[in-house]
C-alpha positions in Angstrom: 75.8 59.8 15.6 74.0 56.6 16.4 73.3 54.0 13.8 69.6 54.9 13.4 70.5 58.5 12.6 73.2 57.4 10.1 70.6 55.2 8.3 68.1 58.0 8.3 70.6 60.5 6.9 71.6 58.1 4.2 67.9 57.6 3.3 67.4 61.4 3.2 70.3 61.8 0.9 69.1 59.0 -1.4 65.6 60.5 -1.5 67.0 63.9 -2.5 69.5 62.7 -5.1 69.0 62.9 -8.8 71.9 60.6 -9.5 73.3 57.5 -7.8 76.8 55.9 -8.1 77.0 52.4 -6.8 80.7 51.7 -6.0 81.6 48.2 -4.9 84.6 46.2 -3.9 85.0 42.5 -3.0 83.0 42.8 0.2 79.8 43.3 -1.9 79.9 39.6 -2.9 80.2 38.2 0.6 76.4 38.2 1.2 76.1 36.2 -2.0 78.4 33.5 -0.5 81.5 34.5 -2.5 84.8 34.1 -0.6 86.6 37.0 1.1 90.3 37.0 0.0 91.3 39.5 2.7 94.8 38.6 3.8 96.5 35.3 3.3 94.3 33.5 5.8 91.2 34.6 4.1 92.5 33.5 0.7 93.7 30.1 2.1 90.3 29.6 3.9 88.6 29.9 0.5 91.4 27.9 -1.3 93.1 25.5 1.2 94.9 23.8 -1.7 97.0 26.9 -2.3 98.0 26.9 1.4 99.5 23.5 0.8 101.4 25.0 -2.1 102.5 28.0 0.0 100.9 30.3 -2.6 99.2 33.6 -1.8 96.4 35.4 -3.7 99.0 37.6 -5.4 100.8 34.4 -6.6 97.7 32.8 -7.9 96.3 35.9 -9.6 99.5 36.4 -11.7 99.7 36.4 -15.5 103.1 34.7 -15.4 101.2 31.5 -14.5 99.5 31.5 -17.9 102.9 32.1 -19.6 104.9 29.3 -17.8 102.1 26.8 -16.9 98.8 27.6 -18.5 97.0 24.7 -16.9 98.0 26.0 -13.5 97.1 29.6 -14.4 93.7 28.5 -15.5 93.2 26.3 -12.4 92.5 29.4 -10.3 90.6 31.4 -12.9 88.7 28.4 -14.2 87.5 27.6 -10.7 86.4 31.3 -10.2 84.6 31.3 -13.6 82.5 28.4 -12.5 81.9 29.9 -9.0 80.7 33.2 -10.4 78.5 31.6 -13.0 76.8 29.5 -10.2 76.4 32.4 -7.8 73.2 34.4 -7.6 73.4 38.1 -6.6 72.0 38.8 -3.1 68.9 40.9 -2.5 71.1 44.0 -2.0 71.6 44.3 -5.8 67.8 44.3 -6.2 67.3 46.8 -3.4 69.5 49.3 -5.2 67.7 48.7 -8.4 64.4 49.4 -6.7 65.7 52.8 -5.4 66.8 53.7 -8.9 63.3 53.0 -10.2 61.4 54.5 -7.2 63.2 57.8 -7.3 63.9 58.0 -11.0 67.6 58.4 -10.5 70.3 58.4 -13.1 72.8 55.8 -12.1 76.2 54.2 -12.8 78.0 51.2 -11.2 81.8 51.3 -10.6 83.2 48.0 -9.3 86.6 46.5 -8.8 85.0 43.0 -8.9 85.5 40.9 -12.0 82.5 38.6 -11.2 79.8 40.1 -13.5 77.3 40.1 -10.6 75.8 43.5 -11.5 75.0 42.4 -15.0 73.6 39.1 -13.7 71.3 41.1 -11.4 69.9 42.9 -14.4 71.9 46.2 -14.6 72.6 47.4 -18.1 76.0 46.7 -19.6 76.5 50.3 -20.5 75.9 51.4 -16.9 78.8 49.4 -15.5 82.5 50.2 -15.2 84.6 47.2 -14.3 87.9 48.8 -13.4 89.8 45.5 -13.2 88.1 43.9 -16.2 85.8 40.8 -16.3 86.4 37.1 -15.9 83.5 36.6 -18.3 85.6 37.9 -21.2 88.8 36.6 -22.8 91.8 37.9 -24.6 95.0 36.5 -26.2 97.9 36.0 -23.7 100.5 37.5 -26.1 98.3 39.4 -27.1 98.3 38.9 -30.8 95.6 41.6 -31.2 93.4 43.9 -29.1 90.4 41.4 -29.5 88.3 40.7 -26.5 85.5 38.1 -26.7 82.9 36.5 -24.3 84.1 33.7 -22.1 81.9 30.8 -23.0 84.4 28.1 -22.1 83.8 25.2 -19.8 86.9 24.8 -17.7 86.9 21.8 -15.3 89.6 21.9 -12.6 91.4 19.2 -10.6 91.0 20.7 -7.1 93.8 18.6 -5.7 96.4 20.2 -8.0 94.5 23.3 -9.0 95.2 22.5 -12.6 92.7 23.1 -15.4 91.7 20.1 -17.5 91.0 22.4 -20.5 92.9 25.5 -21.6 91.0 28.2 -23.6 92.7 29.2 -26.8 92.9 32.5 -28.7 90.4 32.4 -31.5 92.8 34.2 -33.8 96.3 32.8 -33.3 95.5 29.6 -31.4 97.8 30.5 -28.6 96.8 30.5 -24.9 93.9 32.7 -24.0 93.6 34.4 -20.6 90.8 36.2 -18.7 90.4 39.9 -19.6 91.2 40.8 -16.0 93.9 43.1 -14.6 96.1 40.8 -12.5 99.1 41.6 -10.2 102.2 42.6 -12.2 100.2 42.4 -15.4 102.1 42.6 -18.6 99.5 41.9 -21.3 96.1 43.1 -20.1 94.0 44.5 -23.0 92.2 47.5 -21.5 90.0 48.5 -24.4 86.8 47.2 -22.9 87.4 49.0 -19.6 88.5 52.1 -21.4 85.2 52.3 -23.2 83.4 51.8 -19.9 85.5 54.6 -18.3 84.5 56.9 -21.2 80.8 56.2 -20.6 81.3 56.9 -16.8 83.0 60.2 -17.5 80.1 61.2 -19.8 77.7 60.2 -17.0 79.6 62.5 -14.5 79.5 65.4 -17.0 75.8 65.0 -17.8 75.0 64.9 -14.1 77.2 67.8 -13.0 75.3 70.1 -10.6 72.8 67.4 -9.6 72.6 66.2 -6.0 74.4 62.8 -6.1 74.9 59.9 -3.7 77.8 57.5 -3.8 76.8 54.2 -2.1 80.2 52.4 -1.6 80.1 48.8 -0.4 82.8 46.4 0.6 85.8 48.4 -0.7 88.9 47.9 1.5 92.2 49.7 1.8 94.5 46.9 0.5 93.6 47.8 -3.1 92.0 51.3 -2.6 90.8 51.9 -6.1 87.1 52.2 -5.2 87.6 54.1 -1.9 89.8 56.6 -3.7 87.1 57.2 -6.3 84.4 57.7 -3.7 86.6 60.2 -1.8 87.4 62.1 -5.0 83.8 62.3 -5.9 82.9 63.3 -2.3 84.9 66.5 -2.7 82.4 67.7 -5.3 79.6 70.0 -4.3 76.3 68.2 -3.8 77.8 64.7 -3.4 77.2 62.5 -0.4 79.2 59.3 0.1 77.7 56.5 2.1 80.6 54.1 3.0 79.4 50.6 4.0 82.2 48.4 5.3 82.2 46.1 8.4 86.0 46.4 8.9 87.1 49.8 7.5 84.1 52.1 7.5 85.7 55.4 8.3 85.3 58.5 6.1 85.4 62.2 6.9 82.4 64.3 7.7 80.0 65.2 6.2 79.9 61.8 4.6 78.4 58.8 6.3 80.0 55.7 7.7 78.2 52.4 8.3 80.2 49.6 10.0 78.1 46.7 8.7 77.7 44.3 5.7 76.2 45.4 2.4 72.9 43.6 2.5 72.1 44.4 6.1 72.9 48.1 5.6 70.9 48.4 2.4 67.9 46.8 4.1 68.2 49.2 7.0 68.5 52.3 4.8 65.6 51.0 2.7 63.4 50.8 5.8 63.9 54.5 6.3 63.0 55.5 2.8 59.6 57.0 1.8 57.1 54.3 1.0 58.9 51.6 2.9 56.6 48.9 4.1 53.7 50.1 1.9 
């Protein structure tokens, strides 16, 4: 199947669908200018200061840093907080929103990203499942309670040492606060916010059972296959078509559709095939 036919088939599936699931991994943010942490080299390209320290992404995104050296733990997450706040979602986010409105589709977003870009692009909070949490929310490191609160902290970082110049504190016990993000080897993540989102997603699936559905999956790799596994599980349901968009790892079994390109370019190409395009 050539690329034009794949785009046409994807557009046909979207045009027929009554429900849309947007499933995204880290590659979704690349077109917005966010770094790609794929492999040690990708991480070190984005954060050369960690290469000097001999530290990988797994080492930097580890809750033990907050326990043993909070300024160092917050160096990585403080920098990312500022980066995500400054980043504007690329046009692909808005293209998907236009399809939802144009075809009157029920919709839900499932993302492994912690960057909050879907909410920033205007998607409703109760239509987003952030399976690994959100950097824009905080919790106690201990934790002293199940409380989760918005991250309104300003966290300047010394980029030479990757140490934060300000350490957020728990608003209940005064101890160290940490992002409400599921990290590697996590021992204290409070999952209540994500649990509530998962409940809403399960309700969405139940309410849309029997409808034709499209899963548009973007930038979800195999290293942490949470999103890919979800898409494939949903793809086994009757009436569900998965459109997998991934420049490096696009493969998926028939009858689902594989697009070996970036998120924005693929969404633009599919959009050009939809009814009303260019009018």
